[in-house]
C-alpha positions as CSV (number, residue, x, y, z in Angstrom):
1,V,45.9,-64.5,31.5
2,V,43.1,-63.7,33.8
3,E,44.5,-60.8,35.2
4,E,45.2,-59.4,31.8
5,L,41.7,-60.2,30.7
6,K,40.3,-58.9,33.7
7,S,42.5,-55.6,33.1
8,E,41.2,-55.8,29.5
9,L,37.1,-55.9,30.5
10,E,37.7,-53.0,32.7
11,I,39.2,-50.9,30.0
12,A,36.1,-51.9,28.0
13,K,34.0,-51.2,30.5
14,E,35.5,-47.8,30.9
15,T,35.5,-46.9,27.1
16,S,31.7,-48.2,26.8
17,S,31.0,-46.0,29.6
18,A,32.7,-43.1,27.8
19,S,31.3,-44.1,24.7
20,E,27.7,-43.8,26.3
21,A,28.3,-40.5,27.9
22,A,29.3,-39.2,24.4
23,L,26.6,-40.8,22.6
24,D,24.3,-39.2,25.2
25,E,26.0,-35.7,24.3
26,L,25.7,-36.4,20.1
27,K,22.0,-37.3,21.2
28,R,21.4,-33.9,23.3
29,E,23.4,-31.8,20.5
30,L,20.8,-33.3,18.0
31,A,17.9,-32.6,19.6
32,A,19.0,-28.6,19.9
33,A,20.0,-28.9,16.7
34,V,16.5,-30.3,15.3
35,E,14.8,-28.1,17.8
36,T,16.9,-24.9,16.0
37,L,15.6,-26.2,12.6
38,S,12.2,-26.2,13.7
39,R,12.5,-22.8,14.9
40,R,13.8,-21.7,11.8
41,E,11.2,-23.5,9.8
42,T,8.3,-21.5,11.5
43,A,10.4,-18.2,11.0
44,M,10.6,-19.0,7.3
45,E,7.1,-19.8,7.5
46,E,6.0,-16.5,9.2
47,L,8.5,-14.6,6.5
48,K,6.3,-16.2,3.7
49,V,3.0,-14.8,5.2
50,E,4.7,-11.5,5.6
51,L,5.9,-11.2,2.3
52,A,2.6,-12.2,1.1
53,T,1.0,-9.8,2.5
54,A,3.4,-7.1,1.7
55,K,3.0,-8.0,-1.9
56,E,-0.8,-7.7,-1.2
57,T,0.0,-4.4,0.0
58,Q,2.3,-3.5,-3.0
59,T,-1.1,-4.1,-5.0
60,I,-3.2,-2.1,-3.5
61,L,-0.8,0.7,-3.2
62,A,-0.3,0.3,-6.8
63,S,-3.6,0.3,-7.3
64,L,-4.2,3.7,-5.1
65,E,-1.4,5.2,-7.2
66,E,-3.3,4.6,-10.4
67,H,-6.9,5.9,-8.8
68,H,-4.8,8.7,-7.5
69,S,-3.5,9.7,-11.0
70,S,-7.2,9.5,-12.5
71,L,-8.7,11.7,-10.1
72,V,-5.8,14.4,-10.7
73,E,-6.6,14.3,-14.2
74,S,-10.3,14.4,-13.3
75,G,-9.1,17.6,-11.4
76,K,-7.6,19.4,-14.1
77,A,-10.5,18.5,-16.5
78,L,-12.8,19.8,-13.9
79,E,-10.9,23.0,-13.4
80,A,-10.7,23.9,-17.1
81,E,-14.2,23.6,-17.1
82,K,-14.8,25.9,-14.4
83,H,-12.6,28.3,-16.3
84,Q,-14.8,27.9,-19.2
85,L,-17.9,28.4,-17.4
86,A,-16.5,31.6,-15.6
87,E,-15.4,32.9,-19.0
88,S,-19.3,32.0,-20.3
89,L,-20.6,34.1,-17.3
90,A,-18.8,36.7,-17.8
91,K,-19.8,36.8,-21.1
92,A,-23.1,36.4,-20.4
93,K,-23.3,39.2,-18.0
94,E,-21.8,41.7,-20.6
95,S,-24.6,40.6,-23.1
96,R,-27.1,41.1,-20.2
97,K,-25.8,44.4,-19.7
98,E,-26.0,45.3,-23.3
99,V,-29.3,44.3,-23.5
100,E,-30.3,45.9,-20.4
101,E,-28.6,49.3,-21.8
102,K,-30.5,48.8,-25.5
103,L,-34.2,47.8,-23.6
104,Q,-33.4,51.3,-21.3
105,T,-32.7,52.7,-24.8
106,A,-35.6,51.3,-26.5
107,M,-37.9,51.9,-23.3
108,I,-36.4,56.2,-23.7
109,T,-37.4,56.0,-27.1
110,V,-40.9,54.6,-26.5
111,D,-41.6,57.2,-23.7
112,E,-40.5,60.1,-26.3
113,S,-42.6,58.5,-28.8
114,M,-45.8,58.5,-26.7
115,K,-44.5,62.1,-25.2
116,A,-44.7,63.2,-29.1
117,Y,-47.7,61.3,-30.3
118,E,-50.1,62.8,-27.1
């Protein structure tokens, strides 16, 4: 009976030793899993920051596009105004030419009148 108990005790010690080794392995695996989870959480936080930055960039780009559209419209209006001013300038030059011709004619008439009066 004593020998049988000794044998069972030896088996129990071996089983206990194997269980402790398995438990140590599980602890290492758990520590590795916790470390992996921690790295993933850090990566998620970094991704959240990048997403927020991307959203801000998107908002800025939308604002710039709106500003660009406004500038394009202003440019078109300025171009139309430039065209109108060019037309007005051409008309003014033509009117000036006509006035100069009439003035020249009037001066000739005055000269002729002065000569005829003398």
